[in-house]
Backbone bond lengths (Angstrom), bond angles and torsions (degrees), N, CA, C in turn:
res aa  C-N    CA-C-N  psi(-1)  N-CA   C-N-CA  omega(-1)  CA-C   N-CA-C  phi
1 M - - - 1.371 - - 1.427 113.84 -
2 K 1.315 121.74 127.70 1.473 122.27 -176.25 1.595 107.20 -101.92
3 V 1.405 113.50 126.97 1.432 119.08 174.89 1.518 117.84 -74.28
4 P 1.330 121.54 117.96 1.508 113.60 175.47 1.484 120.88 -55.84
5 K 1.253 121.80 144.26 1.382 129.00 -179.99 1.499 112.44 -109.72
6 T 1.301 118.32 -29.52 1.523 129.84 179.22 1.480 113.00 -124.47
7 W 1.404 115.99 170.09 1.398 119.61 172.64 1.577 113.25 -63.85
8 D 1.272 114.36 -37.13 1.429 120.21 176.50 1.528 112.61 -58.22
9 D 1.272 107.63 -48.96 1.618 113.01 175.39 1.498 113.62 -61.30
10 L 1.299 117.18 -39.18 1.473 122.21 175.53 1.535 110.86 -60.29
11 L 1.303 117.43 -47.32 1.450 124.91 -170.87 1.599 106.53 -68.77
12 A 1.276 117.15 -32.97 1.420 126.65 -176.05 1.699 110.63 -86.49
13 S 1.263 116.34 -13.77 1.384 120.88 -174.84 1.477 115.26 -80.24
14 P 1.248 115.88 128.08 1.582 122.17 -177.82 1.565 108.36 -58.74
15 Y 1.308 120.41 -15.09 1.508 117.41 -177.07 1.510 104.99 -104.88
16 F 1.267 121.23 19.80 1.495 121.95 175.46 1.459 112.28 -41.70
17 K 1.235 121.92 -55.06 1.438 122.82 -172.75 1.540 114.51 -63.74
18 Y 1.239 120.81 -22.65 1.406 128.70 176.67 1.460 107.44 -79.95
19 F 1.419 123.40 -39.61 1.441 125.67 -178.81 1.550 103.76 -73.58
20 W 1.211 120.73 -36.29 1.440 126.69 -176.27 1.559 104.67 -64.02
21 A 1.200 119.92 -52.22 1.570 120.82 179.30 1.483 104.17 -62.61
22 A 1.279 131.08 -37.89 1.466 127.34 178.81 1.645 110.77 -64.94
23 M 1.349 113.42 -39.82 1.339 120.53 177.63 1.725 110.02 -63.08
24 Q 1.314 115.39 -42.94 1.395 115.43 172.80 1.488 117.36 -64.43
25 E 1.310 120.63 -36.47 1.308 127.56 178.48 1.582 111.13 -69.26
26 E 1.326 116.18 -29.75 1.444 123.84 172.23 1.619 109.02 -63.41
27 V 1.384 107.02 -60.15 1.511 109.95 -176.59 1.469 112.89 -57.53
28 D 1.233 117.31 -40.02 1.532 121.84 177.07 1.573 111.54 -52.07
29 A 1.423 109.88 -53.69 1.411 117.07 175.12 1.442 116.16 -57.49
30 L 1.378 119.32 -42.02 1.514 117.64 174.33 1.409 114.87 -63.07
31 K 1.363 117.90 -38.51 1.438 120.10 -179.98 1.563 113.79 -67.48
32 A 1.308 114.06 -37.38 1.432 121.27 -179.10 1.528 108.65 -67.57
33 T 1.323 123.99 -32.99 1.429 120.25 -178.82 1.571 111.09 -100.93
34 G 1.419 117.65 8.24 1.370 116.13 170.50 1.493 115.71 71.54
35 T 1.368 113.85 20.56 1.434 118.91 -172.13 1.533 117.44 -59.07
36 Y 1.325 115.19 -33.01 1.394 119.73 -173.74 1.522 114.70 -132.45
37 T 1.217 120.61 167.60 1.539 121.19 169.04 1.486 106.40 -128.12
38 L 1.400 113.14 124.72 1.430 118.69 179.14 1.435 103.63 -82.97
39 V 1.499 112.28 135.09 1.506 117.93 179.11 1.557 113.03 -130.58
40 D 1.169 117.23 161.25 1.421 124.64 178.95 1.359 107.57 -87.43
41 K 1.339 126.95 120.73 1.431 124.24 -179.63 1.504 119.51 -55.69
42 S 1.345 113.61 -32.06 1.549 114.57 -179.26 1.637 110.57 -68.92
43 E 1.422 116.25 -18.57 1.459 117.55 178.53 1.423 117.17 -83.99
44 V 1.309 115.14 -12.24 1.467 119.36 -175.45 1.549 113.44 -130.07
45 L 1.288 115.26 50.73 1.396 121.14 -176.35 1.512 118.34 -64.50
46 A 1.412 105.65 -33.22 1.624 117.02 178.76 1.506 111.22 -72.53
47 K 1.304 117.27 -21.15 1.500 117.97 -173.02 1.588 109.20 -111.50
48 S 1.289 113.66 159.54 1.409 114.06 176.59 1.587 113.12 -93.11
49 I 1.251 111.11 144.20 1.418 111.84 178.81 1.532 115.04 -100.99
50 I 1.282 117.34 134.07 1.519 118.39 -172.75 1.554 103.60 -87.95
51 T 1.227 117.43 122.12 1.376 123.94 -178.81 1.565 106.16 -95.29
52 G 1.392 112.28 173.19 1.458 116.28 179.61 1.574 109.64 -148.23
53 R 1.244 113.44 -178.33 1.483 117.48 -179.44 1.594 103.69 -150.01
54 W 1.406 110.06 160.20 1.563 113.76 175.86 1.424 105.70 -93.01
55 V 1.396 110.63 149.63 1.374 120.75 172.46 1.603 102.78 -128.08
56 W 1.382 117.23 133.13 1.418 122.14 176.03 1.334 116.33 -113.25
57 D 1.333 119.79 159.27 1.471 123.30 -177.03 1.463 109.43 -159.77
58 I 1.333 118.96 156.96 1.333 125.94 177.38 1.455 105.89 -124.73
59 K 1.325 111.04 122.45 1.593 115.68 179.74 1.534 108.95 -108.19
60 Q 1.303 116.19 129.93 1.494 125.21 173.79 1.465 107.81 -89.13
61 M 1.429 113.47 113.58 1.408 116.80 -179.85 1.514 110.74 -89.01
62 E 1.282 122.30 170.85 1.476 126.53 169.11 1.415 112.86 -32.02
63 G 1.258 121.85 133.03 1.471 120.71 179.78 1.298 109.55 75.66
64 K 1.525 116.42 -134.96 1.463 112.65 -174.22 1.584 109.06 -119.81
65 K 1.320 115.44 17.78 1.447 120.47 -179.98 1.571 105.62 -71.06
66 V 1.379 115.01 137.19 1.352 122.74 177.84 1.532 110.68 -118.14
67 R 1.349 121.90 139.21 1.454 120.71 178.34 1.597 109.72 -125.87
68 F 1.185 120.13 124.77 1.365 126.00 173.20 1.515 116.09 -86.98
69 K 1.380 113.99 129.76 1.508 116.22 -165.66 1.573 101.75 -126.67
70 A 1.168 112.83 145.87 1.546 123.95 172.88 1.576 106.34 -141.42
71 R 1.426 114.34 135.73 1.333 126.56 179.13 1.432 112.36 -133.08
72 W 1.354 117.88 130.85 1.466 117.94 174.64 1.508 107.38 -99.72
73 V 1.324 110.25 123.05 1.471 118.00 -171.81 1.593 110.42 -115.20
74 A 1.325 110.36 133.01 1.480 112.16 179.09 1.605 110.94 -74.17
75 R 1.263 113.30 149.78 1.392 123.15 172.37 1.507 112.86 -83.51
76 G 1.367 119.20 67.30 1.297 122.97 -166.75 1.551 114.37 -61.77
77 F 1.458 116.91 -25.01 1.379 118.37 -170.72 1.618 107.17 -72.26
78 T 1.249 121.37 0.05 1.489 123.34 176.43 1.541 104.28 -92.52
79 Q 1.297 124.94 -2.47 1.543 122.02 -173.81 1.607 105.23 -83.48
80 V 1.369 111.92 157.00 1.360 117.62 -173.54 1.568 103.29 -127.35
81 P 1.348 119.39 114.93 1.533 123.03 179.88 1.485 115.28 -46.72
82 G 1.350 122.45 121.25 1.442 122.21 171.48 1.624 106.63 101.26
83 I 1.335 113.01 -18.62 1.518 115.87 175.02 1.451 111.57 -113.96
84 D 1.207 122.56 -46.44 1.474 123.04 179.75 1.598 113.64 -94.99
85 F 1.306 110.73 -24.15 1.476 116.41 175.02 1.546 115.01 -149.56
86 L 1.264 115.46 158.09 1.445 121.37 175.63 1.407 114.38 -115.16
87 E 1.429 112.79 -26.12 1.465 115.48 -173.87 1.525 110.98 -131.43
88 T 1.300 121.75 152.96 1.411 120.59 176.27 1.598 106.29 -125.34
89 F 1.246 114.09 161.67 1.516 122.49 -165.34 1.636 102.51 -138.13
90 A 1.392 105.49 134.90 1.449 115.36 176.41 1.631 109.67 -73.85
91 P 1.276 114.09 153.55 1.533 109.06 177.05 1.481 108.43 -78.48
92 V 1.447 105.84 166.71 1.517 111.68 -175.06 1.529 109.92 -81.18
93 V 1.398 109.41 141.98 1.426 113.94 175.38 1.476 114.01 -79.50
94 N 1.282 115.55 136.81 1.376 120.46 -178.96 1.581 119.55 -68.58
95 G 1.229 122.48 164.29 1.377 129.39 -175.90 1.577 112.85 -52.52
96 K 1.339 111.91 -54.00 1.499 119.87 -176.71 1.631 111.43 -56.22
97 A 1.303 109.83 -42.79 1.483 119.69 178.71 1.590 107.02 -56.62
98 W 1.325 115.23 -56.29 1.462 120.32 177.38 1.594 114.24 -48.41
99 H 1.344 112.39 -46.95 1.448 118.53 -172.14 1.601 106.74 -69.78
100 L 1.423 113.64 -36.08 1.524 113.42 179.57 1.602 107.53 -71.86
101 L 1.258 116.42 -39.48 1.558 114.45 179.11 1.618 109.73 -65.46
102 L 1.343 117.72 -39.94 1.566 116.38 -179.99 1.498 109.17 -67.85
103 A 1.277 118.32 -41.89 1.448 125.63 179.60 1.574 107.87 -56.07
104 L 1.322 114.98 -47.44 1.598 122.62 -177.21 1.478 103.68 -61.89
105 G 1.292 119.04 -48.95 1.464 126.38 -174.62 1.438 108.29 -60.78
106 A 1.310 123.74 -50.02 1.262 122.54 176.80 1.445 121.38 -62.80
107 A 1.301 114.75 -40.19 1.411 124.31 172.46 1.599 116.13 -61.94
108 L 1.404 112.82 -32.08 1.453 115.30 172.84 1.458 114.26 -94.06
109 K 1.255 118.15 7.33 1.486 126.47 -174.03 1.590 112.83 52.66
110 A 1.337 113.93 36.93 1.367 115.25 176.48 1.532 120.91 -77.69
111 C 1.352 121.83 156.35 1.344 126.01 170.97 1.568 109.18 -77.75
112 I 1.223 120.17 118.61 1.437 124.59 -179.68 1.501 110.83 -111.94
113 S 1.288 111.99 134.88 1.573 120.64 -173.02 1.520 103.84 -147.07
114 Q 1.369 113.90 148.18 1.455 122.25 -174.44 1.487 108.20 -120.85
115 I 1.300 118.33 129.25 1.445 124.62 -179.16 1.460 111.87 -121.32
116 D 1.379 118.40 126.88 1.472 123.69 -172.26 1.576 104.79 -105.96
């Protein structure tokens, strides 16, 4: 299975409907979490608008189950510090890393605390 890289690839893909459903799921999730604000370009001429693009992938699950994924990613490289953002955030640590850190802390009898 070939993963589309462009809109033309997506439109020509035999799996278009599955990617489209994944894209709708992504948009619904972004709306539910209030991740972005949709603005009219004419209202924000003095500020830059951060654009984005779609990234698609096909995940092979255990066995033969296949999952089609779509992610909307911001083109953060267009942002200007102090104008488009004031703070930055570190990515979230995955579960395996947490388990490893907690296991090491327990083995070393270390005091473990979490700061947000």
